[in-house]
C-alpha positions in Angstrom: -29.9 -7.6 9.3 -27.0 -9.9 9.1 -23.7 -9.5 11.0 -21.8 -8.2 8.0 -24.2 -5.2 7.7 -24.5 -4.6 11.4 -20.7 -4.3 12.1 -20.2 -1.0 10.2 -23.3 0.5 11.9 -22.0 -0.3 15.3 -18.5 0.9 14.5 -19.9 4.3 13.2 -22.0 4.6 16.3 -19.1 3.7 18.5 -16.8 6.3 16.8 -19.5 9.0 17.2 -20.1 8.2 20.9 -16.3 8.1 21.6 -15.9 11.5 19.9 -18.8 12.9 21.9 -17.4 11.4 25.1 -14.0 13.1 24.4 -15.6 16.4 23.5 -17.8 16.6 26.7 -14.9 15.5 28.9 -12.7 18.3 27.4 -15.3 21.0 28.0 -16.1 19.7 31.5 -19.7 18.6 31.0 -19.5 15.4 33.1 -23.2 14.5 32.9 -23.2 14.4 29.2 -19.8 12.6 29.2 -21.2 10.0 31.5 -24.2 9.4 29.2 -21.9 9.0 26.2 -19.6 6.8 28.2 -22.5 4.5 29.0 -23.6 4.5 25.4 -20.0 3.7 24.2 -19.8 0.7 26.6 -23.2 -0.5 25.5 -22.2 -0.4 21.8 -18.9 -2.2 22.6 -20.8 -5.0 24.4 -23.3 -5.2 21.6 -20.6 -5.3 18.9 -18.9 -8.1 20.8 -22.1 -10.2 20.9 -22.7 -9.6 17.2 -19.1 -10.6 16.2 -18.7 -13.4 18.8 -19.8 -16.0 16.2 -16.9 -15.2 13.8 
């Protein structure tokens, strides 16, 4: 897939992980929050590598 198609996929995944991170932090489930925090960081880094060529 090209960069134009991957960017919205990463943004949707990032939004979903950020929401899940907020939700699990608000209910006090730190293990799940940590997992979604790592997934959020990984998606941000991957998005930056995909969009670095622009």
